[in-house]
TIPA-164263 format. One record per residue (C-alpha): residue in three letters; x, y, z; chain. Coordinates in nm, 2 decimals, decimal comma. Example, Ala and Ser with C-alpha at 12.3 -4.5 7.8 and 13.67 -1.06 7.14 Angstrom:
['ala'; [1,23; -0,45; 0,78]; 'A'];
['ser'; [1,37; -0,11; 0,71]; 'A'];
// end
This chain:
['met'; [-0,33; 1,17; -2,37]; 'A'];
['ala'; [-0,62; 0,98; -2,20]; 'A'];
['lys'; [-0,67; 1,04; -1,84]; 'A'];
['gln'; [-0,57; 0,74; -1,63]; 'A'];
['leu'; [-0,76; 0,65; -1,32]; 'A'];
['gly'; [-0,69; 0,36; -1,08]; 'A'];
['val'; [-0,76; 0,21; -0,74]; 'A'];
['trp'; [-0,50; 0,23; -0,46]; 'A'];
['ser'; [-0,53; -0,09; -0,27]; 'A'];
['val'; [-0,42; -0,11; 0,09]; 'A'];
['thr'; [-0,29; -0,46; 0,00]; 'A'];
['thr'; [-0,08; -0,44; -0,31]; 'A'];
['gly'; [-0,06; -0,08; -0,42]; 'A'];
['phe'; [-0,23; 0,03; -0,74]; 'A'];
['asn'; [-0,32; -0,09; -1,09]; 'A'];
['val'; [-0,41; 0,10; -1,40]; 'A'];
['pro'; [-0,53; -0,05; -1,73]; 'A'];
['ser'; [-0,37; -0,06; -2,07]; 'A'];
['glu'; [-0,55; 0,16; -2,32]; 'A'];
['ala'; [-0,84; 0,24; -2,10]; 'A'];
['lys'; [-0,97; 0,54; -1,91]; 'A'];
['tyr'; [-1,02; 0,36; -1,58]; 'A'];
['val'; [-1,00; 0,04; -1,39]; 'A'];
['val'; [-1,20; -0,10; -1,10]; 'A'];
['ala'; [-1,06; -0,31; -0,83]; 'A'];
['thr'; [-0,96; -0,65; -0,96]; 'A'];
['thr'; [-0,81; -0,96; -0,80]; 'A'];
['pro'; [-0,48; -0,83; -0,66]; 'A'];
['ala'; [-0,15; -1,03; -0,69]; 'A'];
['tyr'; [-0,10; -1,10; -0,32]; 'A'];
['gly'; [0,17; -1,36; -0,37]; 'A'];
['gly'; [0,33; -1,57; -0,65]; 'A'];
['pro'; [0,18; -1,68; -0,98]; 'A'];
['ala'; [-0,10; -1,87; -0,82]; 'A'];
['glu'; [-0,05; -1,87; -0,44]; 'A'];
['leu'; [-0,21; -1,59; -0,25]; 'A'];
['leu'; [-0,05; -1,65; 0,09]; 'A'];
['tyr'; [0,29; -1,51; 0,17]; 'A'];
['asn'; [0,54; -1,78; 0,30]; 'A'];
['pro'; [0,27; -2,05; 0,30]; 'A'];
['asp'; [0,52; -2,33; 0,37]; 'A'];
['phe'; [0,69; -2,16; 0,66]; 'A'];
['glu'; [1,03; -2,19; 0,50]; 'A'];
['gln'; [1,09; -1,83; 0,61]; 'A'];
['gly'; [0,98; -1,90; 0,96]; 'A'];
['leu'; [0,68; -1,69; 1,06]; 'A'];
['leu'; [0,75; -1,41; 0,81]; 'A'];
['gly'; [0,42; -1,28; 0,68]; 'A'];
['trp'; [0,21; -1,44; 0,96]; 'A'];
['thr'; [0,05; -1,27; 1,26]; 'A'];
['met'; [-0,03; -1,44; 1,58]; 'A'];
['ala'; [-0,40; -1,38; 1,66]; 'A'];
['thr'; [-0,44; -1,42; 2,03]; 'A'];
['pro'; [-0,72; -1,30; 2,26]; 'A'];
['ser'; [-0,61; -1,03; 2,50]; 'A'];
['asp'; [-0,71; -1,23; 2,81]; 'A'];
['thr'; [-0,49; -1,53; 2,74]; 'A'];
['thr'; [-0,12; -1,60; 2,72]; 'A'];
['pro'; [0,00; -1,63; 2,36]; 'A'];
['leu'; [0,04; -1,96; 2,19]; 'A'];
['gln'; [0,39; -2,09; 2,16]; 'A'];
['ala'; [0,49; -2,11; 1,79]; 'A'];
['asp'; [0,80; -2,30; 1,69]; 'A'];
['ile'; [0,95; -2,38; 1,35]; 'A'];
['arg'; [1,05; -2,75; 1,32]; 'A'];
['pro'; [1,11; -3,00; 1,03]; 'A'];
['gly'; [0,77; -3,08; 0,89]; 'A'];
['tyr'; [0,58; -3,25; 0,61]; 'A'];
['val'; [0,80; -3,08; 0,35]; 'A'];
['gly'; [1,09; -2,87; 0,48]; 'A'];
['asp'; [0,99; -2,66; 0,78]; 'A'];
['ser'; [0,66; -2,64; 0,95]; 'A'];
['val'; [0,51; -2,44; 1,23]; 'A'];
['val'; [0,42; -2,61; 1,56]; 'A'];
['leu'; [0,15; -2,45; 1,78]; 'A'];
['asn'; [0,17; -2,56; 2,14]; 'A'];
['ser'; [-0,09; -2,49; 2,41]; 'A'];
['asn'; [-0,10; -2,62; 2,77]; 'A'];
['glu'; [-0,42; -2,44; 2,87]; 'A'];
['leu'; [-0,78; -2,55; 2,81]; 'A'];
['val'; [-0,89; -2,22; 2,67]; 'A'];
['tyr'; [-0,93; -2,05; 2,34]; 'A'];
['lys'; [-0,58; -1,95; 2,23]; 'A'];
['gly'; [-0,61; -1,81; 1,88]; 'A'];
['gly'; [-0,37; -1,90; 1,59]; 'A'];
['leu'; [-0,16; -1,77; 1,30]; 'A'];
['ser'; [-0,33; -1,54; 1,05]; 'A'];
['gln'; [-0,30; -1,34; 0,73]; 'A'];
['asn'; [-0,55; -1,07; 0,62]; 'A'];
['phe'; [-0,67; -1,00; 0,27]; 'A'];
['arg'; [-0,84; -0,66; 0,22]; 'A'];
['asp'; [-1,05; -0,54; -0,08]; 'A'];
['val'; [-1,14; -0,90; -0,17]; 'A'];
['pro'; [-1,35; -0,89; -0,49]; 'A'];
['pro'; [-1,72; -1,00; -0,46]; 'A'];
['asn'; [-1,84; -1,34; -0,58]; 'A'];
['thr'; [-1,49; -1,49; -0,57]; 'A'];
['thr'; [-1,44; -1,86; -0,49]; 'A'];
['phe'; [-1,13; -1,94; -0,28]; 'A'];
['his'; [-0,98; -2,29; -0,23]; 'A'];
['phe'; [-0,81; -2,33; 0,11]; 'A'];
['lys'; [-0,60; -2,63; 0,22]; 'A'];
['ala'; [-0,32; -2,73; 0,46]; 'A'];
['met'; [-0,14; -3,03; 0,59]; 'A'];
['val'; [-0,20; -3,08; 0,96]; 'A'];
['lys'; [-0,06; -3,32; 1,22]; 'A'];
['thr'; [-0,16; -3,33; 1,59]; 'A'];
['val'; [0,00; -3,47; 1,91]; 'A'];
['asp'; [-0,21; -3,54; 2,22]; 'A'];
['ile'; [-0,49; -3,29; 2,15]; 'A'];
['glu'; [-0,75; -3,31; 2,42]; 'A'];
['ala'; [-1,05; -3,13; 2,57]; 'A'];
['leu'; [-1,19; -2,84; 2,36]; 'A'];
['arg'; [-1,05; -2,96; 2,03]; 'A'];
['thr'; [-0,88; -2,78; 1,74]; 'A'];
['arg'; [-1,07; -2,59; 1,47]; 'A'];
['leu'; [-0,92; -2,64; 1,12]; 'A'];
['leu'; [-0,90; -2,41; 0,81]; 'A'];
['thr'; [-1,08; -2,11; 0,95]; 'A'];
['phe'; [-1,21; -1,81; 0,75]; 'A'];
['ser'; [-1,32; -1,49; 0,92]; 'A'];
['val'; [-1,53; -1,28; 0,68]; 'A'];
['thr'; [-1,60; -0,92; 0,75]; 'A'];
['thr'; [-1,69; -0,60; 0,55]; 'A'];
['thr'; [-1,39; -0,39; 0,46]; 'A'];
['asp'; [-1,45; -0,18; 0,77]; 'A'];
['arg'; [-1,45; -0,49; 0,99]; 'A'];
['val'; [-1,83; -0,54; 1,04]; 'A'];
['trp'; [-1,87; -0,92; 1,11]; 'A'];
['ile'; [-2,04; -1,12; 0,84]; 'A'];
['glu'; [-1,96; -1,49; 0,91]; 'A'];
['gly'; [-1,70; -1,74; 1,01]; 'A'];
['lys'; [-1,63; -2,05; 0,81]; 'A'];
['tyr'; [-1,43; -2,36; 0,91]; 'A'];
['leu'; [-1,38; -2,72; 0,80]; 'A'];
['gly'; [-1,42; -2,90; 1,13]; 'A'];
['tyr'; [-1,24; -3,02; 1,45]; 'A'];
['ile'; [-0,96; -3,26; 1,52]; 'A'];
['glu'; [-0,85; -3,42; 1,84]; 'A'];
['gly'; [-0,61; -3,69; 1,97]; 'A'];
['ser'; [-0,29; -3,78; 1,78]; 'A'];
['asn'; [-0,30; -3,79; 1,40]; 'A'];
['asp'; [-0,03; -3,82; 1,13]; 'A'];
['trp'; [0,00; -3,56; 0,85]; 'A'];
['thr'; [-0,34; -3,53; 0,68]; 'A'];
['leu'; [-0,46; -3,30; 0,40]; 'A'];
['tyr'; [-0,76; -3,08; 0,49]; 'A'];
['glu'; [-0,92; -2,85; 0,23]; 'A'];
['phe'; [-1,24; -2,66; 0,15]; 'A'];
['ser'; [-1,37; -2,39; -0,08]; 'A'];
['tyr'; [-1,56; -2,06; 0,00]; 'A'];
['thr'; [-1,73; -1,80; -0,22]; 'A'];
['thr'; [-1,73; -1,44; -0,10]; 'A'];
['pro'; [-2,06; -1,24; -0,09]; 'A'];
['asp'; [-2,16; -1,00; -0,37]; 'A'];
['tyr'; [-1,97; -0,70; -0,22]; 'A'];
['pro'; [-1,60; -0,65; -0,13]; 'A'];
['thr'; [-1,49; -0,81; 0,19]; 'A'];
['leu'; [-1,19; -0,85; 0,42]; 'A'];
['ile'; [-1,09; -1,21; 0,49]; 'A'];
['thr'; [-0,87; -1,34; 0,77]; 'A'];
['val'; [-0,72; -1,68; 0,70]; 'A'];
['leu'; [-0,63; -1,89; 1,00]; 'A'];
['pro'; [-0,50; -2,24; 0,92]; 'A'];
['val'; [-0,58; -2,35; 1,28]; 'A'];
['leu'; [-0,76; -2,20; 1,57]; 'A'];
['val'; [-0,65; -2,37; 1,90]; 'A'];
['tyr'; [-0,90; -2,46; 2,17]; 'A'];
['asn'; [-0,69; -2,73; 2,33]; 'A'];
['arg'; [-0,40; -2,87; 2,52]; 'A'];
['gly'; [-0,14; -3,03; 2,30]; 'A'];
['glu'; [0,05; -2,97; 1,98]; 'A'];
['val'; [-0,07; -2,89; 1,63]; 'A'];
['trp'; [0,18; -2,90; 1,33]; 'A'];
['ile'; [0,09; -2,71; 1,02]; 'A'];
['asp'; [0,26; -2,72; 0,68]; 'A'];
['glu'; [0,20; -2,65; 0,30]; 'A'];
['val'; [-0,08; -2,41; 0,36]; 'A'];
['ser'; [-0,24; -2,28; 0,04]; 'A'];
['leu'; [-0,50; -2,02; -0,07]; 'A'];
['thr'; [-0,59; -1,99; -0,43]; 'A'];
['ile'; [-0,87; -1,84; -0,64]; 'A'];
['glu'; [-1,08; -2,05; -0,87]; 'A'];
['gly'; [-0,99; -1,97; -1,23]; 'A'];
['trp'; [-0,75; -1,70; -1,12]; 'A'];
['gln'; [-0,45; -1,63; -1,34]; 'A'];
['pro'; [-0,15; -1,42; -1,25]; 'A'];
['pro'; [-0,18; -1,06; -1,37]; 'A'];
['thr'; [-0,05; -0,99; -1,72]; 'A'];
['ala'; [0,02; -0,63; -1,63]; 'A'];
['pro'; [0,22; -0,58; -1,31]; 'A'];
['ala'; [0,12; -0,33; -1,04]; 'A'];
['ile'; [0,32; -0,12; -0,80]; 'A'];
['leu'; [0,39; -0,31; -0,48]; 'A'];
['asn'; [0,31; -0,14; -0,15]; 'A'];
['trp'; [0,52; -0,40; 0,03]; 'A'];
['trp'; [0,44; -0,32; 0,39]; 'A'];
['arg'; [0,06; -0,33; 0,33]; 'A'];
['met'; [0,10; -0,66; 0,15]; 'A'];
['his'; [0,31; -0,83; 0,41]; 'A'];
['arg'; [0,18; -0,70; 0,75]; 'A'];
['gly'; [0,36; -0,97; 0,94]; 'A'];
['val'; [0,68; -0,77; 0,91]; 'A'];
['ala'; [0,65; -0,43; 1,06]; 'A'];
['pro'; [0,82; -0,14; 0,89]; 'A'];
['trp'; [0,97; -0,03; 1,22]; 'A'];
['asn'; [0,87; 0,33; 1,26]; 'A'];
['pro'; [1,12; 0,41; 1,39]; 'A'];
['phe'; [1,41; 0,17; 1,30]; 'A'];
['val'; [1,60; 0,12; 1,63]; 'A'];
['thr'; [1,81; -0,20; 1,63]; 'A'];
['glu'; [2,02; -0,40; 1,39]; 'A'];
['ala'; [1,75; -0,67; 1,39]; 'A'];
['asp'; [1,49; -0,41; 1,27]; 'A'];
['leu'; [1,70; -0,33; 0,96]; 'A'];
['asn'; [1,81; -0,69; 0,89]; 'A'];
['thr'; [1,46; -0,84; 0,93]; 'A'];
['val'; [1,30; -0,58; 0,69]; 'A'];
['glu'; [1,58; -0,61; 0,44]; 'A'];
['glu'; [1,55; -0,99; 0,44]; 'A'];
['ala'; [1,17; -0,97; 0,39]; 'A'];
['leu'; [1,20; -0,71; 0,11]; 'A'];
['lys'; [1,45; -0,94; -0,08]; 'A'];
['ala'; [1,19; -1,22; -0,06]; 'A'];
['val'; [0,92; -1,01; -0,24]; 'A'];
['pro'; [0,80; -1,18; -0,56]; 'A'];
['ile'; [0,91; -0,88; -0,77]; 'A'];
['glu'; [0,83; -1,06; -1,10]; 'A'];
['asn'; [0,47; -0,98; -1,04]; 'A'];
['phe'; [0,52; -0,60; -1,01]; 'A'];
['trp'; [0,62; -0,31; -1,23]; 'A'];
['gly'; [0,75; -0,11; -0,94]; 'A'];
['ile'; [0,80; -0,09; -0,56]; 'A'];
['ile'; [0,76; 0,19; -0,31]; 'A'];
['his'; [1,03; 0,25; -0,05]; 'A'];
['ile'; [0,96; 0,05; 0,26]; 'A'];
['ala'; [0,61; 0,19; 0,35]; 'A'];
['glu'; [0,35; 0,45; 0,25]; 'A'];
['glu'; [0,49; 0,69; 0,50]; 'A'];
['his'; [0,85; 0,64; 0,60]; 'A'];
['tyr'; [1,09; 0,92; 0,67]; 'A'];
['arg'; [1,42; 1,05; 0,79]; 'A'];
['ile'; [1,26; 1,10; 1,14]; 'A'];
['his'; [1,24; 0,72; 1,17]; 'A'];
['val'; [1,62; 0,69; 1,18]; 'A'];
['glu'; [1,66; 0,63; 1,56]; 'A'];
['phe'; [1,93; 0,37; 1,56]; 'A'];
['asn'; [2,07; 0,25; 1,89]; 'A'];
['asp'; [2,43; 0,37; 1,95]; 'A'];
['asp'; [2,57; 0,02; 1,89]; 'A'];
['val'; [2,41; -0,03; 1,55]; 'A'];
['asn'; [2,67; -0,15; 1,30]; 'A'];
['thr'; [2,52; -0,34; 1,01]; 'A'];
['thr'; [2,43; -0,31; 0,64]; 'A'];
['trp'; [2,11; -0,22; 0,45]; 'A'];
['phe'; [2,12; -0,33; 0,09]; 'A'];
['gly'; [2,50; -0,29; 0,08]; 'A'];
['glu'; [2,50; 0,05; 0,26]; 'A'];
['val'; [2,67; 0,07; 0,61]; 'A'];
['met'; [2,43; 0,16; 0,89]; 'A'];
['leu'; [2,59; 0,30; 1,20]; 'A'];
['gly'; [2,47; 0,44; 1,54]; 'A'];
['tyr'; [2,57; 0,80; 1,60]; 'A'];
['pro'; [2,88; 0,74; 1,81]; 'A'];
['leu'; [3,02; 0,49; 1,56]; 'A'];
['tyr'; [2,94; 0,73; 1,27]; 'A'];
['leu'; [3,16; 0,99; 1,44]; 'A'];
['ala'; [3,46; 0,78; 1,36]; 'A'];
['glu'; [3,38; 0,85; 0,99]; 'A'];
['ala'; [3,28; 1,21; 1,04]; 'A'];
['pro'; [3,42; 1,35; 1,37]; 'A'];
['asn'; [3,24; 1,68; 1,34]; 'A'];
['ala'; [2,90; 1,54; 1,24]; 'A'];
['thr'; [2,59; 1,66; 1,43]; 'A'];
['ile'; [2,29; 1,44; 1,50]; 'A'];
['asp'; [2,12; 1,61; 1,21]; 'A'];
['asp'; [2,42; 1,53; 0,98]; 'A'];
['trp'; [2,41; 1,17; 1,10]; 'A'];
['met'; [2,04; 1,14; 1,03]; 'A'];
['asp'; [2,08; 1,29; 0,69]; 'A'];
['glu'; [2,35; 1,05; 0,60]; 'A'];
['met'; [2,18; 0,73; 0,73]; 'A'];
['trp'; [1,85; 0,82; 0,56]; 'A'];
['leu'; [2,04; 0,89; 0,23]; 'A'];
['arg'; [2,20; 0,55; 0,26]; 'A'];
['met'; [1,87; 0,38; 0,32]; 'A'];
['val'; [1,71; 0,55; 0,02]; 'A'];
['arg'; [2,01; 0,49; -0,20]; 'A'];
['gly'; [2,07; 0,13; -0,10]; 'A'];
['phe'; [1,70; 0,04; -0,16]; 'A'];
['tyr'; [1,72; 0,20; -0,50]; 'A'];
['asn'; [2,04; 0,04; -0,61]; 'A'];
['tyr'; [1,92; -0,30; -0,51]; 'A'];
['phe'; [1,58; -0,29; -0,68]; 'A'];
['his'; [1,63; -0,05; -0,97]; 'A'];
['pro'; [1,80; -0,30; -1,20]; 'A'];
['leu'; [1,50; -0,53; -1,15]; 'A'];
['met'; [1,20; -0,29; -1,14]; 'A'];
['lys'; [1,09; 0,07; -1,11]; 'A'];
['val'; [1,15; 0,23; -0,77]; 'A'];
['gly'; [0,93; 0,50; -0,62]; 'A'];
['ile'; [0,84; 0,66; -0,29]; 'A'];
['thr'; [0,54; 0,83; -0,13]; 'A'];
['ile'; [0,59; 1,20; -0,06]; 'A'];
['asn'; [0,27; 1,34; 0,09]; 'A'];
['ala'; [0,19; 1,71; 0,16]; 'A'];
['gly'; [0,25; 1,68; 0,53]; 'A'];
['ser'; [0,61; 1,58; 0,48]; 'A'];
['val'; [0,71; 1,87; 0,25]; 'A'];
['ile'; [0,49; 2,17; 0,33]; 'A'];
['val'; [0,61; 2,36; 0,64]; 'A'];
['gly'; [0,33; 2,42; 0,89]; 'A'];
['tyr'; [0,09; 2,18; 0,71]; 'A'];
['lys'; [-0,26; 2,20; 0,86]; 'A'];
['gly'; [-0,12; 2,44; 1,12]; 'A'];
['arg'; [0,09; 2,17; 1,28]; 'A'];
['ala'; [0,40; 2,28; 1,47]; 'A'];
['ser'; [0,56; 1,94; 1,40]; 'A'];
['ala'; [0,53; 1,99; 1,02]; 'A'];
['leu'; [0,88; 2,11; 0,96]; 'A'];
['gly'; [0,91; 2,02; 0,60]; 'A'];
['ile'; [1,19; 1,88; 0,39]; 'A'];
['pro'; [1,49; 1,92; 0,63]; 'A'];
['thr'; [1,31; 1,72; 0,90]; 'A'];
['tyr'; [1,12; 1,46; 0,70]; 'A'];
['trp'; [1,36; 1,40; 0,41]; 'A'];
['gly'; [1,69; 1,58; 0,45]; 'A'];
['thr'; [1,85; 1,75; 0,15]; 'A'];
['pro'; [2,09; 1,47; 0,06]; 'A'];
['ala'; [1,82; 1,20; 0,04]; 'A'];
['leu'; [1,57; 1,43; -0,14]; 'A'];
['asn'; [1,83; 1,52; -0,40]; 'A'];
['phe'; [1,90; 1,15; -0,46]; 'A'];
['ile'; [1,53; 1,08; -0,50]; 'A'];
['thr'; [1,47; 1,37; -0,74]; 'A'];
['glu'; [1,77; 1,26; -0,95]; 'A'];
['his'; [1,72; 0,88; -0,96]; 'A'];
['tyr'; [1,38; 0,76; -0,84]; 'A'];
['asp'; [1,14; 0,66; -1,12]; 'A'];
['phe'; [0,80; 0,77; -0,97]; 'A'];
['val'; [0,64; 0,94; -0,67]; 'A'];
['ile'; [0,30; 0,88; -0,51]; 'A'];
['leu'; [0,14; 1,20; -0,38]; 'A'];
['tyr'; [-0,16; 1,29; -0,17]; 'A'];
['ala'; [-0,28; 1,59; 0,04]; 'A'];
['tyr'; [-0,61; 1,49; 0,23]; 'A'];
['thr'; [-0,78; 1,80; 0,09]; 'A'];
['thr'; [-1,12; 1,86; 0,26]; 'A'];
['asn'; [-1,25; 2,20; 0,12]; 'A'];
['leu'; [-1,16; 2,50; -0,08]; 'A'];
['gln'; [-0,98; 2,68; 0,21]; 'A'];
['phe'; [-0,77; 2,37; 0,27]; 'A'];
['phe'; [-0,69; 2,36; -0,10]; 'A'];
['asn'; [-0,57; 2,72; -0,11]; 'A'];
['asp'; [-0,37; 2,69; 0,21]; 'A'];
['trp'; [-0,20; 2,36; 0,16]; 'A'];
['thr'; [-0,28; 2,16; -0,15]; 'A'];
['lys'; [-0,21; 2,43; -0,41]; 'A'];
['pro'; [0,13; 2,51; -0,26]; 'A'];
['tyr'; [0,19; 2,14; -0,26]; 'A'];
['phe'; [0,12; 2,10; -0,63]; 'A'];
['glu'; [0,35; 2,40; -0,70]; 'A'];
['leu'; [0,63; 2,24; -0,49]; 'A'];
['ile'; [0,61; 1,90; -0,65]; 'A'];
['asp'; [0,62; 2,07; -1,00]; 'A'];
['gln'; [0,96; 2,21; -0,89]; 'A'];
['leu'; [1,10; 1,90; -0,73]; 'A'];
['phe'; [0,99; 1,61; -0,95]; 'A'];
['thr'; [1,06; 1,70; -1,31]; 'A'];
['lys'; [1,18; 1,36; -1,40]; 'A'];
['gln'; [0,94; 1,13; -1,22]; 'A'];
['lys'; [0,61; 0,98; -1,32]; 'A'];
['lys'; [0,36; 1,11; -1,07]; 'A'];
['phe'; [0,06; 0,93; -0,91]; 'A'];
['trp'; [-0,21; 1,12; -0,72]; 'A'];
['ile'; [-0,42; 0,95; -0,46]; 'A'];
['leu'; [-0,76; 1,13; -0,43]; 'A'];
['ser'; [-0,83; 1,15; -0,06]; 'A'];
['asn'; [-1,20; 1,15; 0,02]; 'A'];
['asp'; [-1,45; 1,06; 0,29]; 'A'];
['arg'; [-1,25; 1,24; 0,56]; 'A'];
['glu'; [-1,41; 1,44; 0,84]; 'A'];
['gly'; [-1,55; 1,76; 0,69]; 'A'];
['trp'; [-1,48; 1,66; 0,34]; 'A'];
['glu'; [-1,68; 1,84; 0,06]; 'A'];
['pro'; [-1,74; 1,63; -0,26]; 'A'];
['glu'; [-1,68; 1,93; -0,49]; 'A'];
['val'; [-1,32; 1,95; -0,37]; 'A'];
['met'; [-1,26; 1,64; -0,59]; 'A'];
['ala'; [-1,28; 1,88; -0,89]; 'A'];
['leu'; [-0,98; 2,07; -0,76]; 'A'];
['glu'; [-0,76; 1,77; -0,69]; 'A'];
['leu'; [-0,86; 1,59; -1,01]; 'A'];
['lys'; [-0,83; 1,89; -1,24]; 'A'];
['asn'; [-0,48; 1,98; -1,11]; 'A'];
['ala'; [-0,37; 1,62; -1,13]; 'A'];
['phe'; [-0,50; 1,60; -1,49]; 'A'];
['asp'; [-0,32; 1,92; -1,58]; 'A'];
['arg'; [0,00; 1,74; -1,49]; 'A'];
['asn'; [-0,08; 1,41; -1,66]; 'A'];
['met'; [-0,08; 1,22; -1,33]; 'A'];
['val'; [-0,23; 0,88; -1,29]; 'A'];
['thr'; [-0,51; 0,96; -1,05]; 'A'];
['met'; [-0,63; 0,70; -0,81]; 'A'];
['ile'; [-0,90; 0,66; -0,55]; 'A'];
['tyr'; [-0,83; 0,51; -0,21]; 'A'];
['pro'; [-1,15; 0,34; -0,08]; 'A'];
['tyr'; [-1,18; 0,42; 0,29]; 'A'];
['lys'; [-1,51; 0,26; 0,40]; 'A'];
['lys'; [-1,68; 0,20; 0,07]; 'A'];
['pro'; [-1,58; 0,04; -0,26]; 'A'];
['pro'; [-1,50; 0,29; -0,54]; 'A'];
['phe'; [-1,78; 0,15; -0,76]; 'A'];
['glu'; [-2,05; 0,35; -0,58]; 'A'];
['glu'; [-2,06; 0,72; -0,50]; 'A'];
['ile'; [-1,70; 0,83; -0,58]; 'A'];
['trp'; [-1,61; 0,63; -0,89]; 'A'];
['pro'; [-1,89; 0,78; -1,12]; 'A'];
['leu'; [-1,77; 1,12; -1,01]; 'A'];
['met'; [-1,42; 1,04; -1,12]; 'A'];
['leu'; [-1,54; 0,93; -1,46]; 'A'];
['asn'; [-1,76; 1,24; -1,49]; 'A'];
['ala'; [-1,45; 1,45; -1,40]; 'A'];
['ile'; [-1,27; 1,32; -1,71]; 'A'];
['glu'; [-1,56; 1,42; -1,94]; 'A'];
['leu'; [-1,58; 1,76; -1,78]; 'A'];
['tyr'; [-1,21; 1,82; -1,80]; 'A'];
['asp'; [-1,18; 1,70; -2,16]; 'A'];
['ala'; [-1,47; 1,93; -2,26]; 'A'];
['arg'; [-1,30; 2,22; -2,09]; 'A'];
['thr'; [-1,61; 2,29; -1,89]; 'A'];
['pro'; [-1,62; 2,62; -1,70]; 'A'];
['tyr'; [-1,41; 2,59; -1,39]; 'A'];
['thr'; [-1,35; 2,81; -1,08]; 'A'];
['glu'; [-1,13; 2,79; -0,77]; 'A'];
['ser'; [-1,34; 3,06; -0,60]; 'A'];
['ile'; [-1,68; 3,02; -0,44]; 'A'];
['val'; [-1,96; 3,12; -0,67]; 'A'];
['asn'; [-2,34; 3,07; -0,67]; 'A'];
['asp'; [-2,40; 2,81; -0,94]; 'A'];
['thr'; [-2,48; 2,45; -1,03]; 'A'];
['asn'; [-2,19; 2,22; -0,96]; 'A'];
['leu'; [-2,16; 1,99; -1,26]; 'A'];
['leu'; [-1,96; 1,72; -1,08]; 'A'];
['thr'; [-2,19; 1,67; -0,78]; 'A'];
['gly'; [-2,52; 1,83; -0,89]; 'A'];
['tyr'; [-2,52; 2,07; -0,59]; 'A'];
['val'; [-2,69; 2,41; -0,65]; 'A'];
['gly'; [-2,58; 2,70; -0,44]; 'A'];
['asp'; [-2,24; 2,84; -0,32]; 'A'];
['thr'; [-1,99; 2,60; -0,48]; 'A'];
['tyr'; [-1,66; 2,57; -0,67]; 'A'];
['gly'; [-1,50; 2,35; -0,93]; 'A'];
['trp'; [-1,68; 2,27; -1,26]; 'A'];
['val'; [-1,99; 2,48; -1,29]; 'A'];
['ala'; [-2,27; 2,55; -1,54]; 'A'];
['asn'; [-2,24; 2,92; -1,59]; 'A'];
['pro'; [-1,96; 3,02; -1,84]; 'A'];
['glu'; [-1,93; 3,36; -1,66]; 'A'];
['his'; [-1,77; 3,18; -1,37]; 'A'];
['asp'; [-1,49; 3,03; -1,58]; 'A'];
['glu'; [-1,16; 3,16; -1,44]; 'A'];
['gly'; [-0,96; 3,04; -1,74]; 'A'];
['leu'; [-0,75; 2,80; -1,55]; 'A'];
['tyr'; [-0,71; 2,53; -1,82]; 'A'];
['pro'; [-0,36; 2,48; -1,96]; 'A'];
['thr'; [-0,29; 2,58; -2,32]; 'A'];
['pro'; [-0,41; 2,30; -2,55]; 'A'];
['ile'; [-0,14; 2,08; -2,69]; 'A'];
['ser'; [-0,12; 2,06; -3,07]; 'A'];
['pro'; [-0,14; 1,72; -3,23]; 'A'];
['thr'; [0,22; 1,76; -3,34]; 'A'];
['asp'; [0,34; 1,83; -2,99]; 'A'];
['met'; [0,14; 1,53; -2,86]; 'A'];
['leu'; [0,33; 1,30; -3,10]; 'A'];
['ile'; [0,66; 1,45; -3,00]; 'A'];
['arg'; [0,58; 1,40; -2,63]; 'A'];
['ala'; [0,47; 1,05; -2,69]; 'A'];
['ala'; [0,79; 0,96; -2,88]; 'A'];
['leu'; [1,00; 1,11; -2,60]; 'A'];
['ser'; [0,80; 0,92; -2,33]; 'A'];
['ala'; [0,84; 0,59; -2,51]; 'A'];
['ala'; [1,21; 0,66; -2,56]; 'A'];
['thr'; [1,28; 0,73; -2,19]; 'A'];
['gly'; [1,08; 0,43; -2,07]; 'A'];
['ile'; [0,85; 0,65; -1,87]; 'A'];
['gly'; [0,50; 0,77; -1,95]; 'A'];
['leu'; [0,35; 0,56; -2,23]; 'A'];
['ile'; [0,52; 0,25; -2,11]; 'A'];
['leu'; [0,36; 0,30; -1,77]; 'A'];
['ile'; [0,01; 0,28; -1,93]; 'A'];
['phe'; [0,08; -0,10; -1,98]; 'A'];
['leu'; [0,04; -0,14; -1,60]; 'A'];
// end
C-alpha cells in the first residue's frame, strides 16, 4: 500500500490525494461551493466574524438589521478615531492566487476621517507585515452601492485578513452581501476533514464550556457547517477534553439531542454521583451526541494526542492520562464507534521518543483497532532534531497511517517536505534503521556523526521493519478495507 502524505492546515484540516504518494497545500475549501467567507450575508448574525478593534479605543457597536438582502450588519461609531471593523482570517493562502472581493455598502452621515472600504491585510504566515490593500474611501450619506476589487497574492504562502470596512469616522456604515472568491477556483472534487474550530474562528470552542449559551452557540454553528464539502469532521476542536466540562450549576439544555445538566441537577438522575461521575457522563453525552448527529452524514473523528493519554507526559504532574482527559465511558464510545483518530506527540529527540512517543504508539495500537489513523508530524519545535522525523515517520508507516506535516513557520515545500518524500523511498527500500545512537551517516538528513534513524551502515540495522506482506495478503486486506468503507476508500480524499 502506497504511503500517504498530506498537509494539516490550521484552516480546514487535511487533504490527501487519490492514487498519489503526496500532496502539497492546495486551495482549501473555506466555505461553500464558491464562496470563501463564512456567513458572508450576515444571515447568522456575526457568526464567523471577529471584531478587529485597536486596544486603545472603545469597540465599535455592531448591530444586525434588515439590509440590502435579508439581514445586514451596521457599524456605528461616534468618535473621530480609528475604530477597526469586522474581519475573517485566511491562513496558508496559496501563492500567486487572484481573489475577487466585493460587498454592498450603505452609509449614513459619515463625517471627518472617512471610511476605508474592502480592506485586505496581507502578512506572511507568521504575521510579518507585507502590505495592505483597500478600494477607497466613502463619506456622507450613500444608498446601497456595490464595491469590488481583485488582488493577487505574492509568490509565497500568506495570511490574509479580510475587512469589508475599516471605520475612521462618526456615523453609520451598513454592510451586506460580502463575497470573496478565487479566480478560476472550483470546489474540491475530493473532500477533506474539517477542523471546524480553526475554520470558523469567530465562534470559540469554549475551553471550558460553562454556560448554556456556550453549548447552544457552538452547536448552532456546527449545524451550519457546509458538510457537503468534507469527508469527515473532528469533534469540536483539535484539543478538547473531559476537563473542559465546567458547566454552571444551573445548566439545563441539550447538545445534539443529549441532555446537558449542571452537577446539582444531575444528582436528581444519579443521587450518588461524584463530580468525576458527572464529568464522565456529560463528556460521554457530548462525544456521543456529536457522533450521532454527524455520522449519518459524514465520517466522525477526534484528535487524541500523546499528552492526553500518557500519564506523566513530558514530566508534567498535570498529565493524568485517560481518566482525567477522556473518562472511560467516553473513550469506550470513541473506540467502538468513531471512524478515525488524529494523533501527534511533539517528539523532539531520541530520548523523548523512547520516553513518551514509543509508549504512545503502543497505546494507540491497543486502543484504536477499528479506526483509520492520521499522524501529524510535529517539527520545528524548540530543541527539535531533524533525524527524529525518521522515528515518527517509520512508526507511522508501519501502521499504514496517513502521515501529515503541520507547517509552523514555513511552508512544507521547502526543508521538511523533501525529507518526507525521501523517507518513503528509504522505508520502501527497507534501508538500515536504528532507534539507538550510532556513529554513521544519516540518510534522511545527510548528517555525519552520532545519529539515529535511517543510516548508511548495514551493521547498524536493528531489524525493526515489520514482516513483509505477501501479494495475496495485500489483496485480501484491500478487499476487506473496501468492504468496510475504511482504508482504500479514504485514499479518495
